[in-house]
MILUMGU-110548 format. One record per residue (C-alpha): x, y, z. Coordinates in steps of 0.02 Angstrom, whole numbers, padded with zeros to 5 digits, always signed. Layout:
N
XYZ...
REM end
This chain:
544
+00000+00000+00000+00051+00181-00030-00016+00315+00086-00157+00201+00136-00205+00164-00046-00192-00021-00095-00070-00056-00236-00129-00127-00401-00048-00295-00363-00134-00301-00193-00304-00264-00272-00274-00397-00404-00233-00528-00272-00382-00474-00167-00502-00491-00314-00431-00661-00361-00452-00717-00180-00634-00663-00185-00659-00765-00344-00578-00922-00273-00675-00909-00110-00839-00883-00205-00801-01033-00316-00769-01141-00162-00938-01091-00090-01031-01125-00253-00951-01295-00282-00977-01346-00101-01161-01307-00121-01171-01414-00278-01083-01560-00193-01197-01550-00041-01352-01555-00151-01275-01699-00249-01248-01796-00088-01426-01763-00030-01510-01814-00193-01393-01948-00260-01300-02008-00106-01141-02024-00208-01013-01930-00311-01046-01952-00495-01079-01870-00663-01242-01789-00719-01235-01853-00899-01191-02022-00972-01079-01929-01095-00953-01894-00958-00926-02081-00938-00894-02092-01127-00745-01976-01106-00683-02080-00960-00701-02244-01055-00602-02179-01204-00474-02093-01092-00449-02252-00989-00424-02358-01145-00299-02232-01213-00205-02217-01048-00183-02406-01041-00127-02425-01221-00291-02493-01289-00319-02356-01417-00431-02203-01435-00600-02288-01439-00740-02368-01342-00693-02548-01381-00511-02591-01339-00405-02609-01494-00534-02523-01606-00476-02342-01628-00619-02229-01681-00659-02043-01680-00793-02057-01546-00760-01892-01455-00818-01721-01513-00701-01649-01380-00538-01745-01410-00431-01619-01316-00532-01648-01158-00521-01837-01181-00333-01826-01206-00315-01721-01049-00410-01851-00949-00302-01990-01023-00145-01898-00967-00212-01878-00790-00261-02061-00781-00091-02111-00848-00014-02015-00703-00111-02128-00584-00269-02029-00544-00432-02128-00538-00545-02079-00682-00680-01993-00580-00550-01897-00478-00460-01844-00637-00616-01774-00718-00666-01677-00562-00492-01602-00538-00475-01549-00720-00652-01483-00723-00628-01375-00568-00460-01313-00634-00542-01258-00797-00684-01175-00701-00565-01074-00592-00456-01031-00740-00607-00966-00834-00653-00849-00692-00476-00781-00670-00453-00753-00857-00625-00674-00875-00582-00541-00745-00420-00499-00834-00506-00493-01003-00641-00378-00934-00507-00259-00871-00421-00268-01040-00581-00223-01131-00592-00065-01027-00710-00113-00887-00680-00039-00715-00626-00145-00569-00803-00170-00504-00874-00220-00674-00727-00337-00707-00750-00422-00539-00937-00437-00574-00899-00523-00741-00780-00645-00656-00906-00682-00519-01027-00719-00660-00904-00851-00723-00908-00926-00548-01094-00907-00514-01178-00945-00680-01261-01114-00653-01206-01185-00820-01022-01155-00784-01032-01222-00606-01123-01376-00674-00987-01395-00805-00849-01394-00674-00916-01554-00597-00998-01633-00750-00852-01731-00822-00884-01640-00986-00776-01524-01090-00869-01366-01035-00735-01292-00918-00590-01328-01037-00677-01247-01186-00731-01098-01081-00555-01070-01012-00478-01077-01185-00604-00953-01254-00573-00837-01105-00386-00849-01139-00412-00811-01323-00519-00659-01282-00381-00594-01170-00251-00625-01305-00355-00529-01433-00373-00381-01315-00186-00382-01279-00151-00377-01466-00077-00552-01475-00172-00622-01626-00062-00774-01653-00084-00832-01475-00270-00804-01496-00269-00913-01654-00179-01051-01560-00302-01044-01415-00453-01039-01529-00389-01192-01622-00373-01283-01456-00546-01222-01405-00616-01300-01563-00535-01465-01513-00628-01448-01348-00795-01393-01422-00816-01395-01612-00939-01250-01611-00792-01139-01561-00737-01151-01743-00849-00999-01772-00723-00897-01671-00584-00953-01789-00678-00885-01939-00719-00720-01852-00540-00700-01793-00485-00717-01974-00610-00583-02027-00549-00469-01888-00374-00464-01965-00441-00343-02096-00324-00407-02232-00341-00567-02330-00162-00625-02303-00164-00593-02116-00336-00673-02099-00281-00829-02192-00128-00839-02080-00235-00836-01923-00354-00968-01991-00209-01076-02052-00126-01077-01881-00289-01134-01800-00309-01261-01940-00137-01335-01904-00192-01362-01724-00347-01454-01786-00258-01554-01922-00209-01708-01818-00388-01730-01756-00458-01709-01932-00333-01837-01999-00385-01960-01863-00569-01932-01905-00539-01967-02089-00430-02119-02054-00555-02202-01936-00725-02149-02004-00694-02076-02177-00767-01911-02117-00690-01743-02075-00798-01728-01918-00802-01849-01770-00924-01992-01784-01046-01929-01649-01072-01768-01749-01116-01868-01904-01229-01985-01805-01325-01846-01717-01344-01716-01855-01520-01692-01921-01494-01572-02067-01395-01422-02128-01228-01430-02218-01167-01581-02121-01334-01669-02142-01323-01639-02329-01149-01715-02331-01220-01867-02239-01355-01886-02370-01503-01842-02258-01662-01797-02349-01729-01621-02319-01563-01565-02243-01573-01388-02313-01753-01365-02261-01719-01424-02082-01569-01308-02066-01668-01159-02129-01821-01188-02020-01718-01201-01861-01627-01035-01874-01767-00932-01797-01805-01066-01668-01623-01078-01613-01605-00889-01602-01758-00877-01490-01697-01021-01382-01527-00936-01366-01604-00775-01303-01712-00870-01179-01560-00966-01118-01463-00805-01087-01612-00736-00991-01614-00896-00887-01428-00874-00851-01460-00698-00786-01603-00581-00825-01483-00435-00856-01362-00527-00970-01449-00497-01139-01470-00312-01099-01288-00289-01047-01233-00388-01200-01329-00273-01317-01255-00119-01235-01082-00196-01231-01083-00242-01416-01132-00064-01463-00993+00004-01353-00864-00114-01430-00910-00065-01607-00914+00120-01568-00741+00109-01493-00678-00006-01632-00621-00128-01499-00513-00274-01554-00647-00385-01477-00792-00325-01583-00781-00459-01716-00771-00603-01593-00918-00524-01504-01025-00558-01657-01016-00743-01612-01144-00706-01476-01270-00667-01614-01210-00787-01748-01188-00944-01642-01370-01006-01647-01385-00962-01832-01223-01051-01878-01275-01205-01777-01441-01216-01870-01362-01194-02041-01209-01305-02020-01260-01448-01905-01431-01437-01821-01460-01565-01686-01530-01495-01524-01550-01311-01479-01429-01204-01377-01514-01252-01213-01494-01441-01237-01410-01532-01092-01388-01378-00982-01330-01279-01133-01164-01369-01142-01151-01343-01331-01150-01155-01303-01069-01134-01131-00900-01095-01209-00976-00928-01262-01009-00872-01084-00836-00799-01046-00851-00690-01202-01028-00643-01153-00970-00592-00980-00828-00485-01047-00943-00398-01171-01071-00379-01033-00937-00301-00922-00907-00169-01056-01094-00135-01055-01099-00127-00866-00955-00004-00862-01047+00108-00984-01201+00102-00872-01098+00147-00719-01011+00288-00812-01179+00355-00868-01243+00351-00689-01092+00453-00638-01134+00579-00773-01309+00598-00703-01390+00500-00843-01334+00620-00979-01238+00489-01076-01312+00406-01229-01250+00263-01336-01258+00377-01487-01164+00517-01399-01000+00429-01362-00996+00418-01172-00837+00446-01074-00699+00318-01113-00700+00160-01012-00557+00140-00888-00412+00052-00972-00481+00079-01149-00340+00128-01268-00447+00275-01323-00449+00340-01145-00265+00389-01144-00218+00449-00973-00397+00498-00929-00463+00420-00769-00648+00392-00743-00731+00431-00577-00836+00303-00487-01025+00332-00495-01115+00379-00335-01084+00241-00210-01267+00212-00170-01321+00192-00352-01173+00079-00391-01200-00026-00236-01385-00045-00271-01354-00100-00450-01220-00225-00397-01332-00298-00261-01475-00320-00384-01359-00405-00508-01287-00517-00372-01460-00570-00314-01504-00617-00493-01349-00725-00500-01370-00810-00332-01554-00842-00361-01517-00962-00504-01387-01066-00412-01513-01167-00311-01607-01235-00463-01442-01267-00553-01375-01367-00405-01534-01469-00395-01528-01505-00582-01349-01564-00560-01394-01673-00411-01541-01755-00499-01431-01785-00652-01304-01879-00547-01443-01977-00462-01522-02028-00628-01361-02083-00711-01299-02175-00557-01465-02264-00527-01486-02317-00709-01333-02322-00823-01202-02346-00687-01306-02479-00599-01335-02575-00760-01152-02558-00809-01105-02641-00646-01238-02774-00678-01158-02810-00848-00986-02827-00768-01055-02943-00634-01177-03051-00732-01107-03070-00909-00955-03165-00970-00799-03064-01016-00817-03105-01201-00999-03048-01211-01052-02929-01350-01178-02802-01286-01288-02690-01394-01331-02526-01307-01405-02355-01341-01306-02266-01204-01122-02307-01221-01043-02215-01073-01067-02296-00903-01118-02462-00981-00949-02477-01066-00847-02395-00927-00916-02504-00786-00971-02653-00891-00803-02666-00981-00874-02769-01125-00867-02750-01312-01017-02648-01365-01123-02613-01518-01190-02437-01515-01366-02436-01587-01362-02246-01598-01206-02245-01707-01092-02138-01599-00967-02280-01584-01028-02403-01717-01032-02321-01889-01099-02478-01972-01270-02449-01892-01300-02279-01973-01372-02343-02138-01487-02458-02039-01544-02316-01925-01592-02211-02074-01706-02351-02130-01809-02328-01970-01849-02445-01824-01854-02598-01936-01678-02558-01993-01610-02561-01815-01691-02732-01789-01608-02795-01948-01441-02731-01884-01461-02827-01721-01505-02983-01820-01351-02957-01929-01229-02932-01783-01305-03052-01655-01256-02975-01487-01268-03080-01330-01362-02945-01233-01460-02789-01276-01475-02643-01152-01594-02509-01215-01734-02389-01177-01882-02495-01237-01978-02338-01286-01839-02291-01406-01845-02459-01494-02023-02524-01475-02012-02638-01627-01852-02719-01567-01913-02733-01386-02070-02821-01448-01972-02959-01535-01995-03096-01405-01920-03221-01527-01755-03125-01516-01750-03042-01345-01785-03112-01172-01802-02986-01028-01677-03010-00888-01682-02854-00780-01731-02672-00789-01717-02506-00697-01857-02378-00683-01826-02202-00620-01948-02125-00497-01896-01949-00548-01819-01936-00722-01725-01774-00751-01593-01816-00883-01610-01996-00942-01674-02029-01117-01814-02137-01048-01892-02175-00882-01849-02360-00899-01697-02454-00963-01703-02642-00989-01577-02783-01012-01619-02924-01131-01530-03087-01162-01535-03128-01347-01579-03290-01433-01400-03307-01492-01335-03306-01313-01473-03417-01247-01446-03554-01376-01260-03576-01346-01158-03681-01377-01259-03729-01531-01288-03546-01575-01433-03499-01683-01374-03445-01857-01334-03262-01875-01349-03133-02012-01385-03198-02186-01379-03378-02120-01520-03333-02000-01627-03269-02143-01598-03430-02238-01641-03536-02084-01807-03446-02064-01862-03486-02241
REM end
C-alpha cells in the first residue's frame, strides 16, 4: 500500500481471492445437493462416462475408442479426452481426474475473465462482477463437476479473448484452435478471428494456424471414419450442411427452419442465465463497435452462434443438456457484458446524460482513454445496482445445483447400476448392444455395439431405414445382450423371438435420462449356446 491506498498488485490478489472463495462456496453447495439427492459422487450425464471410457483405454494402451483395440473418432471434444487420459496415466482414478481438471478449468475461466474484462476497458467493479458471473452462472458451475468439456472450452475461449485484447493475434489463433478441439462450435471464433485481421493475407494466416492445431484430429477422423468430423457429430446431425454431406433428406429445409427457433432459444437461455445478461450484451456490443475494440468481431459470435449451428449442423438447440453446446460462449458474453456494465456505471456518474449515440466517457483502461481516469458513480447507485445483479446470479444457483444433483442420481441409478450389472452377470467375451455407451462400457467393460451410431458407424445406414432397420442390424450382428430404452426401440423390444427380458431399472424422478426405464435383454444367440442360432444372412436362410 502507498499512503493508505492499496497497490494494483494487492487489489489484483484481493479480487482473485474473492473469486476463489466464491467458487469454493458455489461448488460446495453443488456437492452437498448432490450428496442429498444422489447419495454419491458421480456425473450428471452419461456422456461424461464416454470420455472416461475412451481416456482409460488410451491411458492403458488400448487405443482411442470405446472398444479396446478399435480406434475410432468417438469424441467431439478430443482435447478434453486426451487431458483425462494424461491424468489417468499419471495414476489418478478416472472420476478424480475429471473432477480435478473440471474444477481447474472453471477457476481458470473466472480468473481469465476478470483480466479480459479489465483489458476491454471495464472498471474494477465491473470486471469483478464479470468474473463472479463465471463462478456463479449455473451452467459453468455444473460444467466444473460434470465430467464434460465445458470448463476446458470456456477457459480456452477466455484466454483467447484476453489474447485478442492484448493484441496477440497469433496466441489467440492457437487458443481458438485448441478451443475447437474442446468444443467444435468454437470453430466460429476461428472464422471471425480471421475476418478481424482486416487483410486477406493476415486473416488466412490466423485461420491456417488454428487449422494446423486441428489437423491431427481431422486426420484421425478421416482415417477411422472416412469423415472430417467426429463420428458422434455425423450420427446426431439432423440437417444443414453436415446433414447434406451425410445424405439426409430435407437437410437444407431443416437447417433453414431451425434458425429462428435456435435464435429464440438462445435469447431465452441467456435470460435464464441472468435476467440482465442480454441487456448488458446489447449495450456492450454497441460500445465495442463504437470504440472499434479489437474484440468487436469475436463479439459477433454471440449473435451468430445459434444461426451457424442451425445452418451447419442442427441437432438440439442451444439449451440442450444444460446448454453445454453453447457454454463456451459465456466468458465472451461476460466480458462484453462487463463493457456494457461499465458504460451504465459511467452514465450514472454523469447523471444520466450519456447516450449510446453520444459517445460516453472512455471506459477505464480503454486505449482511447489515454491517461484519462474515470470517476466512480455515486456509491449508493453503484451498490444498489451491484446488489440487484448479485441477487439475480445467486437466485439461479439453487435450481442449477438441484438439476446437477438429480442428473447424478439418474445416471448412477440407471446407467451406472446396469453397467455394474453387466460386469457382474455377463461373461468377459460378451457382445452387448446398447443405446447409451458411457457408463455401460466404462463399468461393464465389455465390447459394445452402439445402436445410436456414436461408436458403431456400421449402424448408421440401418438407422436411417427406421426402427425396422435397427432390428435388422441386431439380427445381422447377433449381440449376446441388448441394453436399451424400450420406448426408443419399441419394434425391437417387442421381438420376443429374439430378446428375453432379464432385468430393468425404472426411475422414480427422471431429469436427464433418455427414458424412464432401461431394460436388459438376453438374446436368442446367447441363450442357444453352444449350438448358437445362425446369425446374419444364415439366419434369414434358416427362417425360410
